DOLUM-733988 format. One record per residue (C-alpha): x, y negated, z negated. Coordinates in pm, whole numbers, plus 50000, padded with zeros to 5 digits. Each point is the difference from the previous one (the first is absolute). Layout:
N
XYZ/...
This chain:
872
368065278889330/503775003450140/502245026849872/502294978449764/496474992249808/499225037649922/503485007549905/499524970649758/496515007649857/501155034349825/502874979749864/497564974649851/497485030649877/503035017349823/501174966549835/496214989349901/500055033249794/503024998649836/499194965749895/496615011949870/501275029849837/502644978049839/497354977549869/497875025849840/503245010249874/501214972949844/496434992249882/500085035249813/503224990249838/498674965549865/496975017349868/502465027249838/501764971249862/497484982149796/501074981949709/497745015049703/500154967449881/497534986350248/496855025349907/500534990449619/496904979449919/501064965249965/498564997549615/502715019749869/501774986449708/502895023450001/502045019150285/502765021249931/501915013650300/502155029849896/502525010050297/501225031249807/497665017149770/502035025449892/503184979149887/497704973449846/498165026749797/503345012049896/501414969549885/496744992949814/500195033149835/503834988949827/498904964349955/499424993949615/497864971550053/497715018450213/499705028049749/498874976249699/497414987250263/498885034650066/498334994649625/497574978150164/497225021550161/499214980150295/503645006050096/500195036249884/497315007550218/501794978650301/502875018649936/498505032850077/498014987650292/503754991550157/501405037849882/497225015950153/500564983050348/503525003349978/500005037249973/497015000650271/502884984950222/502515021849899/497905033850025/498954983250330/502314985250175/499205010050342/496404984349939/501224966049942/501914976750247/501894979649725/500844999949643/498544966949931/496514992949812/498564966149951/498004994449699/497274968549938/497634992349721/496694985050117/496644985949809/497295008050177/496274995749835/500024975149715/501445018749724/502255027850159/503125006950164/501955030750141/503485009850183/500335008250338/502625020950145/501464999050353/502405027450155/501145007150323/499115036650156/501125017550325/496845002350206/500965030950178/499655020149680/498174981549784/496225008849996/497165006249799/500405039250020/503534995149859/498894980449731/497745023849914/502265027049979/502594982249805/497534989849744/497765030149982/497024981049951/496824991350175/500204965850207/496674981550064/499824969850247/497454970850063/499814968750268/500694970049972/500484971850251/500785030050289/502605012849757/500095033049827/500664996249598/501145035249838/499435003849594/501635028049807/499515008349630/503145010249852/500285002849620/496634987649940/500784964450190/498424990450349/502524986950227/499234983350350/502305001950320/500004989950332/502304993750319/501094975350194/502495008650298/502555017749804/499384980149663/498145018849751/498294979649705/498465012049695/498544989949652/498035009849719/497584970450102/497475006250387/499264960249993/503454994150006/500935027850279/496834982350180/501594967350024/503125014050099/497885009050339/498584967250010/503394984249982/500835024050294/497814984050228/500774963649901/502464978750179/500884981949694/502485018449775/502784993549714/502414999250286/498454973050158/499084977949673/502584972850016/500545001949603/500835039450027/501934997150312/502684975349862/500675020249707/499965033750203/502594986150197/502414996949731/500155037049867/503005017950050/499525034150201/502905015949809/497964996449660/498565033549886/496744984449885/498694967450092/497354980949779/497414975950155/497674982249697/497094975750055/500134982549671/496884985950008/498145032250137/502195022749715/498604974749733/496255004550110/500595036350010/501354999649607/497224980449940/497465028950057/501445013849657/500244969649798/497644989149733/501434962050077/500764995250359/502934982450112/498504970050072/503144988250255/499325018250303/501594978050250/503475004849915/501915013250322/499245020250287/501935028750147/503825006049920/501985025850130/503285016849819/502245029150034/500245019249670/502885018249874/500005027049707/502444999349767/500675022749673/499004971749772/498004974950212/497674995550307/501134971350197/497814984150310/501214969650199/498634982950265/497924973150166/496234985550022/498774970950207/499314964249864/497024984950148/500654958050053/496254994449948/500015013449670/497945027049956/501545017349732/501584988149662/503585012350109/499454977250308/500574968349802/503785011649948/500334995450376/503444978550061/500895002449607/503225004249906/500085030249727/501404993649635/501145020049718/497145011949747/501304993349641/496975003749792/501745038049875/501804978149797/497244989249764/497325028650084/499925023649680/501755032550064/496385017749938/498654979650341/498415027250205/499554977750295/501374965350196/498204982250276/502524972950097/500394977550328/503484979950092/499494968950240/502034972350083/497214973450096/497305002649727/497954976250186/499435018450300/499275031749784/497054975849860/499164987950318/499995035550171/498415014249717/497234972950052/499475010650349/499195037849900/497524987549756/498104979750286/500125032450211/498905019949729/497204973449915/501204993549663/501164964350045/497284980749904/499115012549674/503835004449910/500764960750077/497014987849829/501535017949707/502974984250029/498604966850070/498285002549674/503245011249782/502084971650196/497584972649930/499395013649612/503694998949927/501404974950292/502255031050126/500955002450343/500535037350094/501674988450312/502534980749810/500285031849769/501035021150278/502964980350067/501255003549653/500305041550032/502985015950125/500735030650190/497625024749759/496695009649891/498025025249924/498365026949745/501355027349767/498035024049763/501245019249707/498715031949892/499205021049679/497165024149956/497324977349905/501274961750054/500774994750375/500844960850045/500324980850373/501954970149952/500374974350291/503234977950056/501874979550215/503584984150005/500384964149947/502974975250167/500174984049648/497975012749713/500024967249799/498864979350299/497005024750129/499185000749589/499524966150022/497975000350333/497435024349880/499674983849643/496414988850082/499045039250063/501145006549610/497504999449744/501965015249725/503175008449882/501855024049721/503565008649924/501115038849987/503955005349923/501254973250235/497394997250268/497094979950069/496755018350067/497654979050181/496385003750095/498754992550348/496854983150113/500595024850341/500235031549908/500335009850395/502474977650068/502545026350198/496775015050169/499214960650162/503714992650079/500705033650164/496695021750061/497365022549856/502545027749982/501124984049676/496484994649887/500155004049601/498904979249705/503144991649845/499464965849770/503185001349823/503424995850070/504054993249919/502984994150175/502685023950018/503084991350199/497914974150206/497745026150076/496114989549879/498875032649873/496135004149991/498235029349779/496095002049870/500894994649633/502124981649770/500705035749895/501205012650331/502354968150059/501755014049621/500465033150145/501804982350301/502164978149737/500895027749777/501085022850273/502234976050192/501604987649650/500355037749924/501845003750360/497445026450043/499574991750371/499515019650338/503634986950078/501365018349741/498165032450056/502295031050038/497825011550248/499384967950210/503744994650011/500405036150187/496714988550244/500914963850070/502865008750277/497195014950186/498274963850006/501004974550269/501384969849834/497854977150128/496305002850161/496584982950049/498255024649826/501025026849716/497415020849853/501725022349742/498035029949797/501145023749703/497845026950094/500475016849677/498724971149830/497384986350262/498605035450077/497665000649649/498454963950091/499475015650360/498345029549893/497844981849758/498364978850318/499165034250194/496845008950015/498685028849808/499215026650299/503574992750141/502215000749659/500945036050057/501754990350349/502144974449804/499945022549665/503975001249949/502115004049637/501664966449965/502915017649855/500645016950285/500614968550220/501854983949742/503275002450189/498444982350312/501294966849849/499354977850318/497774993450332/500594971850207/498744979450299/501834967650131/499364981550296/502014971950168/499094979150299/502635007050309/499204984650325/496505005950033/499845030449827/500015013049666/503285018449875/498495021749722/501615030649791/498045025849748/501755017749739/499285026049745/502735009049737/500455032149784/502154996049686/501305033649922/501644985849708/497304975849843/498985009749653/497694976849819/500465000449611/496924975249919/497004992050194/497274973349868/496895013749998/497764968349880/500144972549814/497354978549840/499594967249814/497755000149648/498514976049813/503264989949848/503665017549889/499875030149844/500675000449636/500395037449922/501885025250221/497815018950230/498345031749865/499025033850150/496605019749921/498785030250130/497134997650267/498285032249993/497624987550273/502834997650272/502545018249799/502594970750043/501034977149757/498624969449917/502024967249973/499054977049691/501334963849979/499094973749753/500504962250092/500644971549801/496334992350009/499385030649819/498075015550317/501275039150023/499685012450336/499485037150149/501815000450331/500215033850207/502535016850192/499074979750274/500324965349876/496294994349943/498464983649738/497585029249841/499054976649667/500664973349805/499304993149625/500594969949770/501645009049710/500014979349682/503674999149939/503335015650120/500345039749991/502675012849793/502185030650056/498915025950259/496955009850182/499185036549967/497545027050179/497745014049734/497155030450072/497704987449764/497035024550105/502635024350045/498425007550343/502694993050173/498884960950122/502524976549881/499904967849863/502994975449864/500574987849664/501684970749839/499894973449727/500544964549954/500974985149683/496405005749881/498295022150193/499915037950151/498834998650352/498735029750211/498894998750344/498945022650286/501395002750345/497354977150128/501034969949768/497255010649727/500394996849646/499455031749863/496895001649767/501124985049649/502884981950167/501864979849918/500345005449593/501394980349738/503785011449915/500005010049603/502904974249960/501324971850276/503265009250151/502554992250219/500905035550121/498575019450297/498305031349864/501415035050023/497485027950149/501215037749900/498395031050130/502225023949774/499065033850181/498234985950338/496845009449842/498894963950062/499004997449608/501844961650027/501614983449702/500164960250088/502454984049766/499874964849928/502784981749789/498254970749830/501694969949855/499425009549657/502825028450119/497845026349997/499415028850230/496115003750124/499085036350124/496834999550170/498425020850235/498444996150376/497014987249856/502064973049788/499125016849630/502925005249762/501005034550040/499825022849665/503025015449840/502264971250080/502415000549731/502014970450126/501554976749696/500974967450105/503814992049923/501344960549962/502185001950273/498074984750332/499435023350280/501614983650338/498465021750258/497115019750117/500355038349885/501405025550212/499095034449957/502615030150137/500585032649953/503175024249887/498845036050023/496995007049824/500154968349788/498414963250075/501674971049903/498774963749971/502314975450033/499344966949792/502614977150088/501374970649797/502864980150025/502285017049750/501305033449941/497765006849728/496715011950185/498055030250064/498775030950235/496395009149899/498295031550048/496575000750182/497884994849714/502044969049861/502365013149774/503844998250012/501455025150169/503294985750045/501804965949785/503014986250082/501724986549699/503664981650021/501884992049735/500784971250181/496894982850157/500984996650377/497734973950199/499105007650350/499294974550348/496084995750030/500485023850325/497645030750008/501935033949896/501135024150233/499255033949980/501955030750144/498815034150127/501465013149657/497634979049824/503274976349887/499214964249936/502094970950152/500224963549921/502424971449969/501224983449684/500394963549948/503805006449956/500035011850386/500485037549924/497575029850108/498015014949755/499125034850031/497325019449768/499275035349971/496915021849924/501415010749688/499924965249866/504124994850077/501584972250177/503054984250150/501384973050183/502174996650289/501954974550102/500094991450397/502054971450045/497624987050281/496465001049826/498934968349813/496944991149861/498384985350333/500535033950173/497095024350074/500485038349977/498205023350169/500315039050055/500185019550329/499435034749932/501345019450352/500335035550105/503395005149890/500794969649779/498644976149801/500964965450017/499684967549791/500044969750188/499974964349866/500464963050145/502404973449871/499884965350149/500605006950384/501385041149995/497365032949938/502225022249828/499295040450026/501705022249741/499475036849971/497165003849737/501985029049805/503924987150016/499154962850036/502774996750288/499274974850221/499145016150359/499704969650218/499004961749980/498044978050206/500694963750072/497004979850029/500214961050163/498484987649711/498865004249648/497675032149974/496474992449842/499045036849952/500625034750121/497765029150007/499825036050136/497495015550216/500575034350105/503514998050152/499744964450095/501594975649762/498004962650056/501734968849904/499104965549964/502014967749954/499724964349887/499944982950322/496565022250081/501495028750221/498545037349965/502615024150105/500065042350035/502705023149961/500385039150074/502485010349831/502504974150009/498854986750372/497894972150059/497015009050195/499904983950341/497454968650023/501014989849659/500044974449796/496404987149998/498574970849857/498035002549674/498524981049723/501295028849758/496605014549999/499685034850157/499345036949972/500885032250186/497825035850036/498655015750350/496744987050004/498935020150323/501295033849923/501985003350282/503245003749833/501504965250065/500404974849728/498184968650013/501414965349858/497554977849862/501294966349981/499024965149924/501774971150200/498874964449953/496625008649862/499295027450275/499665035549970/502035022450204/500075037450083/503325014750145/500385035750131/503235016949948/500595023850270/503125019749898/
């Protein structure tokens, strides 16, 4: 070996050592820079990458929407976990190499899911001994696939954790930790999956929070909790978003991938141009959710939808059904799809009892489309200027656009080229009524505030009103999970809007997700429920006490003379045929004096007493002593339950009977000539009882409780009154209107006077409003309501209405007004409450039916009974 070679060898050896050391150092560096996402099991439904945990938790603490969401138990627990980890990061900074935190959600087993947390550690300082000294608790360990799994008991909750290089990962589920260990040894991971990687590459590194969602997996995870599953679990794969936390909103924008082979429903929008979604112009204000699609080529949507059905093995049965429909109706669905313009979907209307699902599409020309589907229509009816059709294909929108719109909607109408399908004729009437009243989502103040957050055009729009949808959602939660999702709906009432939109862009799906908090939102009226009875009502809904529920029961009689008992939830408890119309009021009575109440009422011939189960009390109905045209009066003078029932016969005599229907002894009333025009009223002034026996003139009497005369109103000149019921103020003074348009006032000493009020006439109705500071005299004249000082009769203010006033009444501090054009208004002081007027048939009543200190308006409209709760 020559001298030169000997000199080169050491240099070669040295270079080789440097290369080896450098390579090993490089490998160590690569190992240390492992992306935690690469070890997250690929079955994840959701991944949050929080780049600065301290900053993010501080932002959440100040966020109004987040504060309200914390009323949900599951999110409250999640927030506690975030806070605990933040404190750990802050208190032991030298143990962690980063303030980042990764959180993922996983389903494991058949019916379980839990969270996985991943963080970066300082390997030089982070060891089990350090953890043990920090937590000051015993740590146990076990082995799985050559990896150690540690567990520790913290506040009676077992946590499992393990390490991989500089990553610590922990969860309440040991199975999830084992899945991570299996994932570590697997060459395939999320970062190698094309579906995830295409979305992952689009996120912003500058964003404080990145959100990764696998829509299909998320649906499967949610189905664990639900009694009725979301059936469509092939909606979309991974999307990757940047998240912004604002004071009144969460805003998330990003991209998802589109598979040209059509594996998921959103893949059918590949190369479809985004379009405006305008169903908000038609959908009612109380819409809880909208799921709409926009497209420029409906024929391709139809074709791609069928391709997806084929891949799912559902095309054959679907096609068999379509051929049967097409052969029987001569309607070609391929041609029908060409008649549709740019938009289709579904929306839900909310009430605590009734949630209706509607489906729809927009036609290029409604007249042409109506003609095209004539053979699908087998029944028609007219309603307020619209035609309600009955369709032979209740799943028409499903058949055209996919099973995601599955429904049983046999009825439809057309509004502004929108074909709206609903489950019943009543449901379609509801849409028409709200549209005619301009009571649409478009006109909702809270939706107007949210609309700027929505893209003007999209291929898919999901809109949800959380405060309305949460009630229906929680009803579908399995009982064992109810506590996790328990929430007070009032606490999230200002979370008015949540949306997801997706738009096809360059083989990707641009998406945005928004949650909006409206600090100034204040709802005056909440529709609780509505029900349809066998016919329209003929008497005002009445309220009687239900001793079993401690709530009020609603009694309503229809034109078919059926009496319905309805509870506060809108459920029919019982119904009972009654021979004829009920006259006057239905009262509560405790016949057996055992605090178990019955209801009492009369028709023209019989007195009825019915218990809370709808059964006649023994001995009832009883024939009245004489036929009558007036309702009974029920008196309990000293609250001793020694009831007196007063019946005014057509013979003009007052019959006094007890709770058994027997005549009361000692009744001294002597029949007079003047016709009694109203049911008797009882009131008390100081220690004296008075019974008002009203006639149509000033020569009438106040009776004592034994029927004898107590006060005579004898005028020199007889003054004739209108037929309105007299009003009694807190001093026992009487008020009515004379035929000469004057206000008549009678005193309990038998004197009276007349007061000229220029704006009063014989068509007016008067009421007394007894306020704390001053009493008010209120009356109407044509289109105006006048409010006067009760003592001085000076005008305080007036309210001008658009139409002639039909009726006015006072309930607590609320002035209730109905007009001849079937509108209902509610005023507080002189201010009209928000969300009014309502449409009404004029038959209504108001009370707090469920003891929550909120008044309920039980209103009839178009033959249906509605319950609205006043919220302020």
